[in-house]
BAFI-3210 file (N, C-alpha, C; in Angstrom, 3 decimals, decimal comma, padded with zeros to 6 digits):
// residues 336
n [1|2|3|4|5|6|7|8|9|10|11|12|13|14|15|16|17|18|19|20|21|22|23|24|25|26|27|28|29|30|31|32|33|34|35|36|37|38|39|40|41|42|43|44|45|46|47|48|49|50|51|52|53|54|55|56|57|58|59|60|61|62|63|64|65|66|67|68|69|70|71|72|73|74|75|76|77|78|79|80|81|82|83|84|85|86|87|88|89|90|91|92|93|94|95|96|97|98|99|100|101|102|103|104|105|106|107|108|109|110|111|112|113|114|115|116|117|118|119|120|121|122|123|124|125|126|127|128|129|130|131|132|133|134|135|136|137|138|139|140|141|142|143|144|145|146|147|148|149|150|151|152|153|154|155|156|157|158|159|160|161|162|163|164|165|166|167|168|169|170|171|172|173|174|175|176|177|178|179|180|181|182|183|184|185|186|187|188|189|190|191|192|193|194|195|196|197|198|199|200|201|202|203|204|205|206|207|208|209|210|211|212|213|214|215|216|217|218|219|220|221|222|223|224|225|226|227|228|229|230|231|232|233|234|235|236|237|238|239|240|241|242|243|244|245|246|247|248|249|250|251|252|253|254|255|256|257|258|259|260|261|262|263|264|265|266|267|268|269|270|271|272|273|274|275|276|277|278|279|280|281|282|283|284|285|286|287|288|289|290|291|292|293|294|295|296|297|298|299|300|301|302|303|304|305|306|307|308|309|310|311|312|313|314|315|316|317|318|319|320|321|322|323|324|325|326|327|328|329|330|331|332|333|334|335|336]
n.u [033,215|030,248|027,958|025,770|022,782|020,490|017,281|015,670|012,679|009,941|008,317|008,859|011,263|013,718|015,995|018,983|021,385|024,613|027,096|030,685|031,355|029,635|027,137|023,648|022,299|020,465|017,301|015,060|012,035|011,048|008,628|007,993|009,415|012,390|014,120|013,277|013,962|016,784|017,297|016,376|018,122|020,536|020,171|020,001|022,572|024,202|026,649|028,561|031,307|030,870|029,699|027,732|025,359|023,295|020,728|020,939|018,805|016,273|016,868|019,476|021,813|021,279|020,899|023,455|025,060|024,080|024,490|027,250|027,954|027,352|028,466|031,615|032,173|030,409|028,463|027,032|024,857|024,653|021,632|020,870|022,897|022,558|020,159|020,953|022,498|020,746|019,027|016,313|013,360|012,345|011,539|011,553|011,287|012,790|014,358|015,806|017,284|018,876|020,355|021,798|023,365|024,899|026,327|027,848|029,372|030,858|032,315|031,438|029,868|028,266|029,249|028,071|029,058|029,297|028,868|029,992|027,846|027,617|028,133|026,097|023,925|024,512|024,227|021,487|020,459|021,165|019,580|017,101|017,002|016,885|014,379|012,736|013,251|012,153|009,444|008,926|009,347|007,226|005,078|005,622|005,385|002,683|001,573|002,368|000,968|-001,626|-001,696|-001,366|-003,732|-005,569|-004,697|-002,770|000,009|003,115|005,725|009,272|010,961|009,511|009,740|011,135|011,260|009,668|008,301|006,785|005,217|003,721|002,360|000,770|-001,144|-002,595|-005,649|-008,450|-011,287|-012,808|-013,298|-012,277|-010,004|-008,293|-007,898|-006,522|-004,204|-003,183|-002,677|-000,762|001,297|001,918|002,920|005,256|006,728|006,950|008,424|010,727|011,796|012,338|014,273|016,363|016,966|017,846|020,067|021,685|022,438|023,796|025,897|027,410|028,517|029,878|031,822|033,579|034,672|037,440|037,496|035,231|035,810|038,067|037,043|035,568|037,344|037,272|036,236|032,884|031,820|029,787|028,769|026,644|026,909|029,537|029,398|027,555|028,840|031,122|029,974|028,859|030,967|032,658|034,906|037,603|039,633|038,480|037,699|039,007|039,929|040,014|038,113|036,022|034,310|032,552|030,834|029,740|028,250|026,478|027,025|028,050|027,685|025,133|026,009|026,088|027,574|027,251|026,929|028,028|029,905|027,900|026,600|024,375|021,937|022,949|023,572|022,294|022,515|023,162|023,356|020,820|020,547|023,138|024,070|022,375|022,986|025,689|025,681|024,299|026,101|028,209|027,568|028,016|030,743|031,761|031,297|032,959|035,586|038,412|039,757|037,905|035,922|037,225|037,424|034,719|034,018|035,597|034,400|031,847|032,246|031,330|028,757|025,320|023,489|024,974|025,148|024,004|025,233|027,909|027,794|027,145|029,335|031,360|030,614|031,079|033,850|034,586|033,792|035,679|037,972|037,446|037,505|040,188|041,416|040,530|041,789|044,535|044,760|045,259|044,548|042,327|043,741|044,157|044,718|047,678]
n.v [026,583|026,746|024,842|025,430|024,517|025,429|025,140|026,348|027,969|029,633|031,069|029,876|028,535|026,265|025,724|024,292|023,775|022,704|021,853|022,197|019,546|018,198|017,828|018,229|021,294|023,342|023,862|025,336|026,513|028,897|031,217|033,445|036,274|036,352|038,305|038,493|035,942|036,031|037,969|036,654|034,476|035,782|036,690|034,231|033,195|035,069|036,403|034,371|032,250|030,703|028,477|028,440|026,636|026,197|025,259|025,795|028,171|030,323|032,743|032,537|034,050|036,534|035,713|034,691|036,989|038,249|036,342|036,195|038,273|037,341|034,813|032,991|031,388|030,612|028,301|027,094|024,635|022,114|021,434|019,173|017,266|016,956|015,564|013,053|012,358|012,546|010,236|009,175|008,081|009,485|012,663|016,045|019,559|020,163|017,849|017,982|020,336|019,522|017,473|018,966|020,500|018,454|017,489|019,756|019,825|017,501|018,234|017,696|018,895|019,234|021,587|024,733|027,140|030,532|033,465|036,938|039,803|041,446|039,678|037,846|039,487|039,958|037,371|037,130|039,038|037,887|035,555|036,794|037,952|035,601|034,557|036,571|036,414|033,888|034,452|036,171|034,364|032,578|034,264|034,722|032,120|031,705|033,514|032,437|030,031|031,025|031,982|029,563|028,296|029,594|028,906|030,551|031,496|032,384|034,851|034,123|035,843|036,732|038,142|040,400|043,984|044,512|042,083|042,088|044,324|043,366|041,315|042,774|043,746|041,630|040,267|039,138|037,019|037,028|039,362|038,951|037,350|039,135|040,911|039,277|038,859|041,504|042,002|040,027|040,822|043,244|042,242|040,964|043,188|044,596|042,811|042,626|045,201|045,156|043,140|044,327|046,395|044,989|043,640|045,786|046,697|044,410|044,362|046,527|045,550|043,271|044,293|045,471|043,399|041,374|038,577|037,918|039,204|037,759|035,161|035,675|035,627|033,151|031,573|031,998|032,309|034,447|037,588|036,957|034,223|034,185|035,900|034,527|032,073|033,050|034,394|032,292|030,550|032,234|032,205|030,882|029,233|027,821|025,387|022,236|020,542|020,622|018,973|019,059|021,088|020,188|018,524|020,433|022,068|020,199|018,596|016,102|012,551|010,449|007,679|004,169|001,730|-000,622|-003,297|-003,534|-001,037|001,614|004,317|007,070|009,626|013,116|014,626|017,025|018,741|021,679|025,145|025,634|027,661|028,459|026,070|025,716|028,022|027,532|025,184|026,083|028,047|026,422|025,276|027,444|027,788|025,406|025,785|027,925|027,502|025,545|023,789|023,203|022,113|019,818|018,361|017,881|016,348|014,110|012,926|012,468|010,701|010,435|009,441|009,788|009,498|010,103|012,785|014,612|013,650|014,187|016,971|017,772|016,693|018,225|020,736|020,265|019,914|022,514|023,941|023,028|024,024|026,761|027,124|026,522|028,605|030,828|030,305|030,391|032,748|032,948|033,738|032,416|029,966|028,739|025,394|024,409]
n.w [151,549|149,715|147,709|145,217|143,730|141,237|140,086|137,413|136,477|134,764|136,621|139,019|141,254|142,335|144,939|146,052|148,545|149,236|151,691|152,353|152,602|151,009|152,100|152,387|153,248|152,980|151,464|149,172|147,787|145,514|144,572|142,066|140,300|138,190|139,178|141,818|142,691|142,526|144,468|146,807|146,848|147,238|149,851|151,192|150,908|152,151|151,730|151,763|150,654|147,576|144,955|142,008|140,098|137,258|134,913|131,391|129,906|128,446|129,674|130,449|130,122|131,323|133,979|134,483|134,463|136,776|138,800|138,918|140,556|142,980|143,509|143,655|141,509|138,590|136,899|133,903|132,959|130,423|128,858|127,247|127,742|130,442|130,567|129,812|131,985|134,136|134,235|135,475|137,152|139,177|139,513|140,191|140,974|143,288|143,495|141,083|141,497|143,625|142,400|140,531|142,275|143,454|141,222|140,774|143,128|142,750|140,601|137,963|136,060|132,949|130,727|129,362|127,005|127,855|126,330|126,199|126,994|124,631|122,515|122,887|122,287|119,613|118,516|119,001|117,211|114,774|114,836|114,875|112,336|110,826|111,568|110,567|107,822|107,390|107,844|105,679|103,609|104,025|103,367|100,659|099,655|100,138|098,350|095,876|096,049|095,923|093,308|091,919|092,617|091,029|088,573|087,373|085,619|086,830|086,342|086,051|087,468|089,833|092,207|091,693|090,988|088,720|088,626|091,013|090,507|088,366|089,671|091,421|089,724|088,781|087,720|089,637|089,915|092,214|094,784|097,332|096,965|095,714|097,798|099,604|098,073|097,998|100,716|101,324|099,615|100,814|103,209|102,269|101,352|103,754|105,450|103,922|104,171|106,907|107,013|105,574|107,319|109,587|108,489|107,840|110,385|111,233|109,401|110,235|112,604|111,632|109,820|111,501|112,852|113,078|112,778|111,268|108,845|108,159|107,696|105,452|103,402|102,317|099,393|098,320|100,852|102,378|103,999|105,813|106,474|107,470|109,716|111,321|111,867|113,208|115,409|116,881|117,305|118,725|120,827|119,540|120,654|122,665|121,800|121,899|119,897|116,308|115,141|116,906|116,239|114,331|115,770|117,470|115,737|114,831|112,581|112,331|111,769|113,265|115,349|115,730|117,308|118,647|117,830|115,169|113,413|112,534|110,685|110,759|110,001|110,228|113,451|114,025|116,175|118,174|116,930|114,617|112,701|111,940|110,856|108,628|107,085|106,620|105,091|102,819|101,916|101,276|098,820|097,098|097,546|096,493|093,798|093,249|094,057|093,360|095,077|097,125|095,550|094,630|096,996|097,528|095,223|095,662|097,886|096,898|094,763|092,178|092,283|092,094|094,204|096,404|096,656|098,581|100,875|100,314|100,172|102,821|104,147|103,030|103,990|106,687|106,575|105,749|108,034|109,906|108,712|108,926|111,731|112,198|110,748|112,243|114,622|114,010|112,585|109,904|106,475|103,875|101,757|098,589|097,663|096,040]
ca.u [032,632|028,947|027,668|024,360|022,104|019,258|016,414|015,021|011,475|009,518|007,828|009,145|012,681|014,115|017,392|019,571|022,725|025,454|028,272|031,986|031,439|028,600|025,932|022,579|022,039|019,308|016,514|014,038|011,281|010,681|007,664|008,127|010,182|013,829|014,742|012,956|014,756|018,168|017,324|016,253|019,367|021,564|019,945|020,317|024,017|024,746|028,044|029,464|031,985|029,998|029,622|026,340|025,126|021,904|020,587|020,770|017,439|016,219|017,436|020,722|022,806|020,903|021,201|024,904|025,584|023,708|025,100|028,681|028,128|027,037|029,288|032,983|032,170|029,060|028,503|025,770|024,863|024,074|020,384|020,869|023,782|021,967|019,135|021,639|022,993|019,624|018,083|015,654|011,908|012,020|011,887|010,817|012,157|013,730|015,302|016,693|018,202|019,849|021,256|022,710|024,321|025,826|027,242|028,785|030,282|031,741|032,990|031,035|028,819|028,483|029,175|027,693|029,842|028,502|029,572|029,754|026,551|027,640|028,044|024,733|023,069|024,837|023,534|020,061|020,151|021,266|018,392|015,958|016,999|016,443|012,930|012,095|013,350|011,171|008,118|008,787|009,234|005,856|004,211|005,879|004,792|001,225|001,245|002,500|-000,156|-002,813|-001,637|-001,606|-005,153|-006,319|-004,030|-002,092|001,455|003,893|007,038|010,382|011,455|008,289|010,014|011,806|010,350|008,696|007,468|005,815|004,261|002,810|001,517|-000,204|-002,175|-003,268|-007,081|-009,084|-012,741|-013,387|-012,626|-011,567|-008,683|-007,482|-007,519|-005,451|-002,999|-002,657|-002,143|000,471|002,315|002,321|003,771|006,558|007,413|007,248|009,514|011,940|012,355|012,897|015,503|017,399|017,358|018,645|021,337|022,492|023,021|024,753|027,075|028,232|029,275|030,767|032,947|034,519|035,161|038,475|037,180|034,267|036,520|038,966|036,252|035,059|038,357|036,939|035,303|031,517|031,376|029,347|028,714|025,686|027,492|030,738|029,038|026,890|029,875|031,972|029,225|028,629|032,275|033,005|036,299|038,073|040,515|037,723|037,581|040,296|040,329|039,250|036,983|034,936|033,395|031,512|029,870|029,098|027,273|025,579|027,327|028,612|026,609|024,848|026,781|025,673|028,640|027,040|027,216|029,040|029,881|026,876|026,405|023,066|021,838|023,706|022,921|021,509|022,634|023,758|022,521|020,382|020,744|024,510|024,169|021,705|023,771|026,949|025,410|023,981|027,326|029,090|027,276|028,732|032,180|032,058|031,290|033,942|036,956|038,802|040,126|036,677|035,263|037,925|037,038|033,342|034,012|036,206|033,391|030,702|032,695|030,571|027,477|024,256|022,831|025,861|025,243|023,745|026,283|029,120|027,583|027,251|030,731|032,148|030,294|031,821|035,253|034,728|033,705|036,974|038,906|037,140|038,026|041,646|041,761|040,300|042,781|045,871|044,723|045,670|043,442|042,127|044,732|043,780|045,796|048,341]
ca.v [026,742|026,164|024,459|025,803|024,119|026,190|024,669|027,598|027,976|031,001|031,729|029,049|028,182|025,407|025,956|023,326|024,199|021,711|022,445|021,786|018,088|017,644|017,569|019,189|022,129|024,203|023,761|026,370|026,718|030,313|031,565|034,861|036,617|036,085|039,299|038,103|034,756|036,462|038,662|035,639|033,703|036,627|036,680|032,896|032,967|035,997|036,749|033,225|031,755|029,684|028,271|028,270|025,981|026,133|024,742|026,838|028,449|031,555|033,870|032,085|035,123|037,517|035,116|034,582|038,310|038,555|035,382|036,472|039,234|036,651|033,615|032,990|030,669|030,331|027,326|026,874|023,229|021,793|020,690|017,869|016,342|016,672|014,532|011,761|012,075|012,442|009,189|008,758|008,240|010,423|013,975|017,201|020,730|020,011|016,780|018,477|021,302|018,756|016,797|019,985|020,833|017,328|017,519|020,858|019,391|016,476|018,838|016,894|019,618|019,413|023,046|025,515|028,369|031,749|034,612|038,231|040,358|041,954|038,530|037,314|040,384|039,692|036,125|037,403|039,744|036,893|034,720|037,626|038,027|034,308|034,454|037,518|035,812|032,804|035,063|036,628|033,170|032,071|035,164|034,451|030,814|031,872|034,194|031,453|029,101|031,725|031,994|028,204|027,997|030,160|028,478|031,716|031,272|033,529|035,002|033,578|036,877|037,225|039,017|041,624|045,142|044,281|040,939|042,503|045,222|042,494|040,600|043,711|044,041|040,405|040,324|037,973|037,056|037,308|040,480|038,439|036,882|040,333|041,428|038,387|039,173|042,803|041,891|039,234|041,683|044,186|041,487|040,779|044,481|044,926|041,970|042,987|046,402|044,747|042,384|045,302|047,113|044,070|043,380|047,001|046,664|043,305|044,749|047,413|044,684|042,384|045,007|045,820|042,177|040,758|037,176|037,882|039,571|036,649|034,072|036,075|035,355|031,853|031,755|031,560|032,636|035,830|038,201|036,314|032,970|034,488|036,465|033,502|031,147|033,745|034,699|031,085|030,053|033,245|032,071|029,673|028,375|027,005|024,052|021,557|019,987|021,133|018,087|019,361|022,058|019,437|018,117|021,643|022,514|019,098|018,148|014,753|011,552|009,605|006,429|003,029|000,740|-001,666|-004,577|-003,135|000,409|002,090|005,753|007,501|011,036|014,004|014,773|018,275|019,446|022,996|026,192|025,284|028,790|028,385|024,862|025,963|028,993|026,915|024,251|026,890|028,682|025,388|025,152|028,525|027,517|024,312|026,345|028,996|027,154|024,223|022,938|022,740|021,257|018,534|017,642|017,449|015,273|012,917|012,298|012,045|009,539|010,351|008,772|010,771|009,334|010,596|014,234|015,262|013,215|014,931|018,376|017,938|016,404|019,401|021,785|019,901|020,232|023,969|024,387|022,766|024,989|028,065|027,142|026,580|029,966|031,740|030,011|030,811|034,080|032,895|033,796|031,255|029,721|027,633|024,419|024,472]
ca.w [150,219|149,497|146,327|145,062|142,508|141,044|139,001|137,004|135,657|134,485|137,833|140,187|141,290|143,453|145,308|146,981|148,950|149,903|152,346|151,815|152,648|150,138|152,874|152,108|154,422|152,752|150,234|149,150|146,552|145,437|143,531|141,755|139,100|138,241|140,058|143,197|143,005|142,759|145,760|147,861|146,874|147,853|151,309|151,705|150,925|153,157|151,463|151,897|149,464|146,996|143,514|141,593|138,820|136,813|133,549|130,380|129,467|127,650|130,430|131,092|130,104|132,351|135,279|134,629|134,821|138,167|139,722|139,063|141,657|144,224|143,695|143,137|140,242|138,079|135,814|133,205|132,547|129,111|129,101|126,580|128,449|131,752|130,408|129,795|133,330|135,073|133,846|136,705|137,152|140,255|138,996|140,692|141,006|144,405|143,156|140,032|142,104|144,418|141,468|140,004|143,335|143,616|140,084|141,010|144,184|142,178|139,447|136,810|135,341|131,500|130,642|128,187|126,903|128,043|125,749|126,826|126,554|123,258|121,603|123,036|121,521|118,203|118,171|118,976|115,969|113,691|114,904|114,505|110,873|110,305|111,753|109,651|106,489|107,341|107,707|104,295|102,768|104,140|102,597|099,238|099,325|100,114|097,088|094,787|096,180|095,441|091,841|091,435|092,812|089,904|087,329|086,797|085,484|087,309|085,712|086,847|088,383|090,464|093,346|091,251|090,972|087,644|088,989|092,038|089,846|087,610|090,626|091,981|088,725|088,344|088,020|090,257|089,780|093,527|095,460|098,509|096,536|095,478|099,124|100,096|097,305|098,428|102,081|101,272|099,016|101,860|104,134|101,625|101,376|105,152|105,938|103,177|104,824|108,197|106,757|105,214|108,539|110,415|107,823|107,966|111,731|111,281|108,612|111,064|113,522|110,885|109,213|112,570|113,506|112,238|112,493|110,167|107,617|107,839|107,117|104,140|102,370|101,719|098,265|098,554|102,206|102,428|105,337|106,718|106,962|108,255|111,017|112,125|112,337|114,174|116,630|117,672|117,767|119,731|121,244|118,840|121,449|123,635|121,211|122,071|118,601|115,167|114,887|117,837|115,655|113,636|116,790|117,981|114,750|114,484|111,221|112,359|111,706|114,427|115,266|116,553|117,174|119,644|117,182|114,206|113,213|111,607|110,732|110,296|109,652|111,114|114,758|114,019|117,444|118,018|116,312|113,260|111,779|111,416|110,030|107,351|106,327|106,225|103,996|101,641|101,437|100,735|097,386|096,416|097,636|095,557|092,442|093,067|094,453|092,866|096,213|097,768|094,575|094,612|098,214|097,307|094,221|096,254|098,754|096,093|093,978|090,936|092,501|092,260|095,496|097,455|096,506|099,866|101,811|099,975|100,506|104,275|104,503|102,635|104,961|107,904|106,283|105,770|109,426|110,530|108,132|109,519|113,101|112,097|110,328|113,362|115,662|113,567|111,992|108,499|105,506|103,010|100,708|097,719|097,534|094,723]
c.u [031,275|028,742|026,156|023,847|020,775|018,509|015,488|013,798|011,023|009,059|008,048|010,578|012,950|015,610|017,814|021,008|023,413|026,633|029,550|032,192|030,392|027,302|024,891|022,252|020,824|018,623|015,426|013,365|010,756|009,699|007,736|008,936|011,646|014,526|014,484|013,769|016,199|018,280|017,255|017,546|020,491|021,421|020,298|021,816|024,739|026,231|029,033|030,145|031,147|030,220|028,169|026,292|023,635|021,892|020,343|019,313|017,446|016,874|018,789|021,778|022,539|021,234|022,705|025,498|025,264|024,388|026,594|028,967|027,864|028,048|030,688|033,053|030,744|029,203|027,100|025,824|024,143|022,813|020,375|021,734|023,251|020,911|019,753|022,111|021,839|018,597|017,448|014,158|011,461|012,481|010,971|011,793|013,204|014,802|016,294|017,713|019,282|020,844|022,266|023,783|025,353|026,812|028,281|029,821|031,306|032,541|032,707|029,947|029,172|028,218|028,669|028,557|028,924|029,278|029,248|028,436|026,531|027,498|026,662|023,751|023,270|024,132|022,028|019,630|020,202|020,032|017,137|015,867|016,455|014,927|012,183|012,138|012,329|009,752|007,892|008,619|007,827|004,878|004,385|005,249|003,274|000,777|001,335|001,350|-001,446|-002,851|-001,924|-003,082|-005,988|-005,643|-003,388|-000,597|002,213|005,208|008,133|010,874|010,278|008,578|010,879|010,796|009,259|007,746|006,415|004,772|003,248|001,829|000,429|-001,361|-002,926|-004,753|-007,591|-010,598|-013,419|-012,581|-011,812|-010,162|-007,751|-007,021|-006,402|-004,146|-002,356|-002,020|-000,841|001,603|002,825|003,234|005,180|007,364|007,851|008,430|010,822|012,593|012,987|014,222|016,648|017,892|018,238|020,022|022,261|023,187|024,064|026,027|027,997|029,105|030,316|031,986|033,985|035,171|036,195|038,188|036,220|034,967|037,483|038,201|035,747|036,109|038,123|035,963|033,918|030,973|031,058|029,245|027,791|026,250|028,675|030,372|028,374|027,907|030,717|031,240|029,052|029,928|032,774|034,490|036,867|038,864|039,778|037,478|038,957|040,830|039,465|038,011|035,787|033,899|032,263|030,431|029,076|028,001|026,346|025,785|027,936|027,473|026,382|025,578|026,211|026,695|028,483|027,334|028,299|028,865|028,868|026,703|025,046|023,080|022,681|022,899|021,994|021,484|023,241|022,847|022,109|020,585|022,119|024,641|023,544|022,506|025,061|026,751|025,086|025,228|028,289|028,845|028,020|030,237|032,603|032,169|032,478|035,386|037,281|039,146|038,890|035,923|035,891|037,557|035,628|033,284|034,587|035,208|032,231|031,010|031,864|029,214|026,400|023,628|023,697|025,994|025,055|024,803|027,552|028,988|027,761|028,688|031,629|031,877|031,016|033,305|035,493|034,668|035,029|038,032|038,703|037,696|039,539|042,108|041,617|041,325|044,161|045,910|045,118|044,463|043,387|043,221|044,274|044,966|046,375|048,375]
c.v [026,044|025,892|024,572|025,342|024,843|025,607|025,822|027,325|029,426|031,743|030,912|028,545|027,333|025,580|024,879|023,740|023,057|022,418|021,886|020,278|017,413|017,326|018,655|019,971|023,040|023,833|024,816|026,393|028,142|030,506|033,073|035,058|036,247|037,051|038,962|036,896|035,133|037,143|037,677|034,837|034,503|036,634|035,324|032,686|033,890|036,263|035,612|032,902|030,615|029,579|027,983|027,577|026,006|025,695|025,888|026,942|029,778|032,734|033,524|033,181|036,166|036,982|035,041|035,911|038,652|037,622|035,637|037,494|038,587|035,556|033,798|032,348|030,347|029,400|027,177|025,480|023,048|020,954|019,295|016,851|016,007|015,579|013,147|011,360|011,785|011,415|008,615|008,987|009,188|011,805|015,028|018,367|020,619|018,966|017,263|019,470|020,583|018,030|017,774|020,337|019,715|017,244|018,620|020,469|018,385|016,990|018,039|017,583|019,700|020,874|023,553|026,776|029,579|032,934|035,895|038,810|040,845|040,818|037,892|038,167|040,177|038,423|036,344|038,111|038,796|036,005|035,513|037,778|036,730|034,167|035,389|037,003|034,688|033,352|035,543|035,443|032,590|032,939|034,926|033,126|030,904|032,566|033,236|030,444|029,732|031,743|030,602|027,818|028,473|029,865|029,648|031,433|032,533|033,631|034,475|034,591|037,538|038,255|040,210|042,771|044,949|043,134|041,302|043,450|044,421|041,804|041,510|043,995|042,788|040,471|039,016|038,127|037,436|038,405|040,007|037,962|038,063|040,947|040,590|038,706|040,482|042,721|041,097|040,018|042,710|043,503|041,317|042,074|044,849|044,121|042,251|044,219|046,040|044,001|043,329|046,057|046,249|043,856|044,595|047,045|045,563|043,647|045,661|046,588|043,880|043,078|045,427|044,590|041,499|039,309|037,039|038,186|038,472|035,509|034,413|035,940|033,986|032,084|031,201|031,878|034,126|036,355|037,485|035,025|033,257|035,000|035,416|032,517|031,801|033,986|033,462|030,402|030,934|033,216|030,780|028,717|027,605|025,597|023,374|021,002|020,585|020,293|018,396|020,295|021,353|018,970|019,312|022,135|021,401|018,551|016,755|013,738|010,872|008,274|005,397|001,919|-000,395|-003,049|-004,395|-001,655|000,783|003,588|006,108|008,957|011,875|014,267|015,983|018,935|020,826|023,957|025,856|026,399|028,725|027,200|025,096|026,934|028,369|025,957|025,011|027,533|027,673|025,178|026,222|028,282|026,419|024,851|027,277|028,598|025,725|023,271|022,351|021,797|019,871|017,698|017,074|016,272|013,983|012,177|011,744|010,806|009,335|009,701|009,805|010,702|009,834|012,129|014,963|014,907|014,027|016,402|018,622|017,681|017,587|020,572|021,535|020,237|021,736|024,522|024,170|023,743|026,369|028,176|027,245|027,986|030,957|031,538|030,553|032,232|034,115|032,964|032,539|031,163|028,532|026,702|024,463|023,087]
c.w [150,157|148,010|146,117|143,701|142,404|139,851|138,617|136,137|135,503|135,740|139,097|140,116|142,530|143,679|146,299|147,268|149,692|150,563|151,754|151,823|151,760|150,863|152,596|153,367|154,239|151,447|150,307|147,780|146,565|144,295|143,309|140,495|139,273|139,199|141,525|143,614|143,306|144,122|146,918|147,986|147,514|149,375|151,912|151,862|151,903|152,969|151,590|150,565|148,884|145,496|143,167|140,243|138,518|135,360|132,576|129,963|128,735|128,355|131,040|131,143|131,174|133,739|135,516|135,078|136,269|139,150|139,921|140,156|143,011|144,530|143,139|141,754|139,852|136,882|135,221|132,605|131,215|129,310|128,482|127,289|129,834|131,659|130,367|131,188|134,285|134,606|135,105|136,580|138,253|139,837|139,599|140,723|142,113|144,078|142,104|140,592|142,910|143,512|140,867|141,032|143,520|142,451|140,250|142,056|143,649|140,985|138,169|135,987|133,852|131,134|129,301|128,185|127,029|127,466|126,497|126,298|125,111|122,250|121,699|122,246|120,023|117,724|118,075|117,701|114,773|113,668|114,524|112,991|110,268|110,428|110,808|108,219|106,343|107,176|106,270|103,349|102,826|103,348|101,101|098,815|099,248|098,818|095,902|094,836|095,666|093,916|091,278|091,558|091,629|088,562|086,597|086,785|085,887|086,550|086,627|087,878|089,110|091,550|092,980|091,259|089,920|088,004|090,013|091,448|089,032|088,544|091,195|091,024|088,238|088,700|088,637|090,145|091,090|094,224|096,658|098,149|096,268|096,797|099,716|099,403|097,788|099,817|102,103|100,639|100,024|102,881|103,552|101,678|102,793|105,665|105,196|103,792|106,160|108,019|106,401|106,436|109,437|109,795|107,881|109,331|111,847|110,509|109,404|112,011|112,751|110,320|110,244|113,202|112,615|111,884|111,331|108,848|107,186|107,168|105,727|103,036|101,725|100,578|098,586|099,926|102,271|103,848|106,310|107,297|107,875|109,649|111,912|112,700|113,420|115,484|117,502|118,090|118,904|120,090|120,636|119,719|122,539|123,103|121,267|120,764|117,503|114,897|115,789|117,223|114,896|114,591|117,289|117,035|114,272|113,094|111,172|112,343|113,044|114,241|116,213|116,326|118,181|119,079|116,127|113,920|112,135|111,797|110,146|109,853|110,617|112,384|114,821|115,392|117,184|117,263|114,882|112,246|111,145|110,477|108,660|106,482|105,804|105,058|102,709|101,054|100,824|099,249|096,593|096,418|096,664|094,132|092,191|093,355|094,049|094,003|096,894|096,839|094,539|095,838|098,059|096,336|094,790|097,140|097,928|095,253|092,707|091,055|092,836|093,653|096,665|097,435|097,844|100,901|101,582|100,348|102,001|104,735|104,156|103,570|106,281|107,735|106,342|107,199|110,151|110,014|108,752|110,931|113,091|111,702|111,480|114,473|115,287|113,020|110,536|107,577|104,658|101,950|099,886|097,548|096,117|094,084]
res [x|x|x|x|x|x|x|x|x|x|x|x|x|x|x|x|x|x|x|x|x|x|x|x|x|x|x|x|x|x|x|x|x|x|x|x|x|x|x|x|x|x|x|x|x|x|x|x|x|x|x|x|x|x|x|x|x|x|x|x|x|x|x|x|x|x|x|x|x|x|x|x|x|x|x|x|x|x|x|x|x|x|x|x|x|x|x|x|x|x|x|x|x|x|x|x|x|x|x|x|x|x|x|x|x|x|x|x|x|x|x|x|x|x|x|x|x|x|x|x|x|x|x|x|x|x|x|x|x|x|x|x|x|x|x|x|x|x|x|x|x|x|x|x|x|x|x|x|x|x|x|x|x|x|x|x|x|x|x|x|x|x|x|x|x|x|x|x|x|x|x|x|x|x|x|x|x|x|x|x|x|x|x|x|x|x|x|x|x|x|x|x|x|x|x|x|x|x|x|x|x|x|x|x|x|x|x|x|x|x|x|x|x|x|x|x|x|x|x|x|x|x|x|x|x|x|x|x|x|x|x|x|x|x|x|x|x|x|x|x|x|x|x|x|x|x|x|x|x|x|x|x|x|x|x|x|x|x|x|x|x|x|x|x|x|x|x|x|x|x|x|x|x|x|x|x|x|x|x|x|x|x|x|x|x|x|x|x|x|x|x|x|x|x|x|x|x|x|x|x|x|x|x|x|x|x|x|x|x|x|x|x|x|x|x|x|x|x|x|x|x|x|x|x|x|x|x|x|x|x|x|x|x|x|x|x]
***
């Protein structure tokens, strides 16, 4: 059995191969595309029994699909955890590839879950929607800033049909400001159409997925939150404990217990899109469900300054509930 560590970059790749005794037998630096690197690696291995490890990057899914045809076992290492392990001032592509190979040989690789291509594509669509919404928000903010610059009071429903029609007719003393207004309005309309198109495609996936429909039985959890949580959880049983989901979504507080136990802000690790959607949906759940509201009130303790703490804690609680529901298949039940 050979143990292969691959340090992946956009146009350069370092490969280190260890034998069954952990002895380094081959190193190679390859300059070229990902496809060229896979072809070279296939020739180096010559059909031998092997395992391959590499660090997660933007093309980790594509590489995983190709490496599975070369190796008996393919592992994708967690970049953040690797930084904790590789605390060293000596760093180069060759050194990193060798360290990866040694971790593989010792069976100490911090793993990343690799979903199937369909789930990776689903996640990509969710992230694309988020980026498109952000672009529309920037255009809306620019329009409001333009109105404030000219001391023009906007109606509350500025983005309704009537509000946009009013905005299109607002007179400006300078023609350049009117051009800016027209272009920003066009951006808002353009991104709104794109968002509708993306959401239509996402709805097709969500309505066919039993996990998404199960999560939507929770009051306040809409299709966007349910699909994001489901897509990133993917396989509920890969989490050993329900509490692990809080760490995965970055909803647990930082802790420093070197002298005495101290908790700080949440870690914000994991997918930020899911975390943001989950926190936003928690507000709706608090308003609509007495059980969730009671949990929120218990954490808040009637103190105004604990409002954000209670909200994040409730979102963490909901994430654990969601994982439990997906594991057991039971729909939401309000506590009696």
